[in-house]
N, C-alpha and C positions, 0 to 999 in steps of 0.2 A: 277559398278554402277556410280562411280565418273566419269569414261570416258564418259558414256552416258549423265550425267548431264552437263559435259563440252561441249559436242556437242550441246545440246539443248540451253545452255546459248549463245553459239556463233551464232546459227541459230536465236534465238529470238532477239538477239541484232541487227543482220542484218535486220531482219524483221521489227523491230520498226523504224530503220533508214529510210528504204525505204517507210514504210507505212506512216511515218510522211510527206514525200514529197507528197504522194498520197492524204493525207487528207488536207494538207495546200494548195496544188496547184491543182486546178481542171484541170487535164491534157486534152489537146486537143483530141477529138475523131478523128477517121479516117473513116468518112462515109459521104455519100451524098444521097439524094432521096426525095420521097414524096408519099402520100397515098390517099385513097378514102373512100367509105361509111362505115357507122357504122354497117357493117355486115362482115362476113368472106370474105376476099379478095382472089380470086383464082389466079392461076398462069398466066392466060391470062391477068388479070388486071395488074399484076406485070410486065409482059413482055411488056405491052403497056406504061410503064413508070409511072403508077399511084402509084406504090410502089416499092421501091428498097430495097434490103437486106443489112443489116450491118453484119460485121463479127461476128460470135458467137464463144466464147471460151468454151461454155458449151455443145451445141448440145443436144444429147440424153443421155449424161452421167450424169444422175440425181441421186444423192445418195438417198437411201430410209431409211436412218438412223432414221428419225423421224416417218416414216410410220411403221417401224418395232418395234419401241419402245412402249411397252405396257404402260409404265409409262407416256410417253408424250401423247399418245392417250387418256389415262384416265384423265390426268390433263386438257386436252383441252376441255373436255366436262363438267367439273365441273362448275356449274353456281354460280354466285355471285349476291348480291343485285343490282338491276338495278338502275342506276342514270340517270336522265333526261338530255340528251345532249342539250345544248343551244349554237349552233355554233355561233361564232362571225363573223362579216362582215369584220373587218380590220385584215389582216394577221399578222400585227405587234403585235397584242394582244396575238396571240398564238405562236409567234416566241420564240425560245430559242437558246442559244449558248452552244455548248458542248466543253468543254475545258479540255484536258487531259495532264498529265505530266507522264513521265517515268524516274525514277531515279535509277542510280547505284552508286557505289563508285567513278566512273570516270566521269560521265556526267549526265546532265538532258536534256531530250528532251521534247518539247511541241508540241501539235497539237490542232487545232481549227476547228470546223465545225458548221453547222447550223442544226436545227431540228425544229419541230413544233408539238404542241399537236393536236392529232386526236381523242381523247376521253376525256370526262370530268373526268374520273377516273385517269388521269395522264399518258396516253400512248403517247409517242412521236415517230414520224416517222422521220427517218434520213437516211443517207447513211451507207452501210455496212463498207466502208473504214474509216468511222468515229467511228462507234459503235464497231468495232473490238477491240478497246482498253479496253472496258469494259469486253470483253471476256478474255483479257490478265491479268485482275485483279485477275483471278483465279490462276495465276502462280507466287506467291510471291517469290519463290526461285530464279527467274531470275532477280529480281529487283522489285521496288515498282511502281505500276501503280495507279494513282489517277485521276479519272474523276469527273468533276462537271458539273451540268446543271446550266447555268447562264441565266439570263433574265433581261430585263429592258434597259434603255438608260441613261448611258452606261451599258453594260452587267455586272451584279454583281452575285456572287455565291448565288444560291437559294436552289438547291436540289441535293441529291444524287440519283443515278438511277441504275437499274439493266437491264441487257440485257434480253429482252423478246423473241425476235426472230431475227435471222440472217440466211439467206439462206445457208444451207450446200453446195449447188451447187456453190455458190459464193466463199465460203471458199476453196472448192476443186479446182476450176478453177484458183484461184488467189494465191495459195500457191507458184506457180512457179515464181511469180513476185518478190519474195524475192531476187532473184539472178540477176534481171535485173538492169542495171545501171540507167536506166530511166524508172520507172514503168509507164505503160500507160493502159488505159482501155476505153471501150465504154459505161460503165454504166450498162451492162447486169446484172440483178438481184442484183444491187448494192443498196440495201435498208435494213433497220433494224427497229425493234421496241424496244423502251426502256420503262421502267416502273419506274415512280418516287416512290422511296421507303422511302424517308425521306427528312427532311429539313436540310440544313447545320448547322443552329443554334439550331436544335432540337425543333423548334416551331411547333405547329400543322400544318398539311398540309391543303391547301384549301379544302373546301367541294366539290368544282367543279373547274376544270381547264378550261380556255378559249380555246376552240378547233375549228378547221376548219372542214367543211364537205368534204368528199372525193367523187369524181365522178369516179366510176370504169367502166362507160360505154365506149364502143368503140368510138374512135374519127373519125368523118367523115372528108373527105378532105376539106369540106367547112369551117373547122376551120382555114385553112391557111389564114393569114392576119387578123384574129380576134384579138381584143384587149384582153390582159391579164395583170396581175400584177405579178411581180416576187419580192420575198422578201428574205432577208438573213442578215447575219452578215459578210460582207466583211472584210477581215483581212489586208487590205492595210496599215492601221495605225499601226497595230501590227508589220508588216514586216518592216516598216520604223523605228519604235521607240522602238522595243523590246517587250517581253512578258507581261510587265506591262502596256502597252499602252491601252487606252480605246478602246473598240469595240462598235461601234454605229450601231444599226439596220437600215436597209434601205429597202424601197420598191420603185418600179419604174414601170411606165406604159410602155409596149412594145407590140409587136405583134408576132404571130406565123408565122414562115417562111417556115418550112418544117415538114414532118412526115416521120418516118422511121420504119423498122421492123428488128428483129433479125432472120427472117425466119419463124416467126409464122403466117405470112399473116395478122397480126393485127398491129396497130400502137403501137410500143413499146417505141419509142423515139420521142419527139418533139423538134424542134429548135426554139429559140426565138431571136429576134434581139437585138442588143447591148443596154446596159443600165448601170446605175451606180451600179447596183447589181452585174454585171459580173466581179468579182474579186476573188482572193484567199479567201477561207473561206466561200464562199456562198454555197458550196456543202451541200445538205440536205435541202435547202430552198424550199418553195412551189411556184408553178406556178398556179395562181388562175384565173378562167374565170370570165366573166361579171356577172354570177349568184352568185359569191362568193364561188364556189366549187373548190377544189384543183383537177387539172387534171394532174399535173406532179410534180416530185421531181428533183431538179437540181442535175446533176451528173458530167458533164464535161464542159469544155469550148466549144464554138461553132466555127464557121468559121468567124473570124473577117473581112476577106476580102469580103465575100459575105454578111454578116449580120451586119457589123459595130462593132466597138470596144466594148468589154464587152458582146459579144454574148454568149449564153449559150445553152446547151442541157439538157433535163430532161427526165427521164424515166416516162412513163405514169402510172397513178394509175391502169389502166386496166392491164398493164404488171405486176404490183405488185400483183394484186388480182389473176390473172391467174396462175402465177408461184408459189405463196404462197400456193394455193390450191393443186397444183401439188406435192409440197414437203411435205405438212402436212396432206392432206386429209380434210382440213377445209377451209372455206371461209375466206376472209379478215375480214368480220364482226365477225365471230366466233373467229378469232384470236385476236380480240380486246376486248373480253368479258371473263367471267369466273373468277376464283380465280387467279388474275394476279401474286400475290406474289408467290404462290405455283408453277404456271406454269413457272415463271422465274427461280425458284430454279431447277426444273426438266430439263429445257432446258439447263442450264449451266452445270449441272452434265453430260448431254449427250454429249454436243458439245465440252467442254474443252479437253477431251481426244482425240476427233476426230481431233481437230486443231493440237495438239502436235504430233499426228501420222503423219499428213500431213507434218508438218515442218521437221520431221526426214526423211520422204520418199523423200522430195524434196532437201535434202542436196546434194550439188555437191560431186562427188567422188574425193577425193584428192589422188595424187600419193605418 
C-alpha cells in the first residue's frame, strides 16, 4: 500500500508541476483555418476551404462514466428554486480570478487563471486546465491544494468554490501530458464549471451574482472580422513581480480572424486578433459579441505573426454545449440548474477516483 502511495505522490507532483505551466501559460495551438454558415458544414464545404480541421486528441473515445452513473443522472434532474438571471453588459463585472496553491513539505506552487459568472446562483465558467486544481483538493494525502475565487480591481480573495463539472474526456485525453516536457493543447473540451460554495470571510453570499449571457448558437463565417470584446486577468505583473503582485482585470476591443473545427463540422474554436488581454493568465476569460453575449472562452495563444501580438484562441460556447450534452446527457442550460451543492458533491465523488486511476495508468514504466 505504501508503494502505491509513493507512486501516486510522484505522479501527482509531476502532474502539478506541468499543469502549473499549462494554466499559467496559454500555450500556442497548432492549427489554421476558417468556417461558414450557422448550420452543419458538410465535407464539401470543408474541402473548399470554408472550414479546416484541427487535430483532435479525443476523437470517438468518449468516457461514459457520467452517463452510467445513476447518482449523477439523478442529481442532475433535481430542481432548485429558480433565481431571475439579470445578465450584465460589462464583462468585467462578471469576471473572476482563480488562484490556486499546492504545498508540500518541499515547495509551494501557484497557478492563476480567469473565469466568469454564467449564472446568478454563482456558477463560474473557466478552463479545465485551471479548474483541475479543485479536483486535486480531494487528495490531501499528496499535499495541500487551496483554490480561491478572487474578484475586483485588483483581484482580492472573495469566495471558495467547488468543482461542478469538468469533462471526463478532457481528463482522459490529457493525463498523458503529465510526462511531456512542454505540455501543449488546442483547447478541445478545455472547459469546466465551478460553483461558489462560500465566502472567504464567512460573510453571507450575494443573493445574485453578476453573470454574462451565453450564446450557444452555431457561428456563421460572416462573424469573421466582427468586433468582439475579450476580458481576463492577465498575469504579466505576477510573472514579473512574484505571486503577491496585484492582478488587474482587463478588457479589450478586438476582432474575430478565423474559425476552426475539431472535425465536428461546426465552429469549435475562434481566433481573435492581438490585444492587451492576450497574456499568461487570461485562460478562461470570455469573448463577448456586440450583443453582449459570450460566444467563446479563451483557451490558448493565437498566431501572433498572422494576428498581431497578444492574439488568442477561444473554444466556442456551441462546442461547450454540444460536448457537455454528449458526456452528461443534459444540455448546458440543465447543467447550470438544479441543486448545485449536491451535484458538485456527486460529481467529485465520481471523478476523483477516475482521475487517480488515469494518473496511475499513464505512469511511465521504469526499468
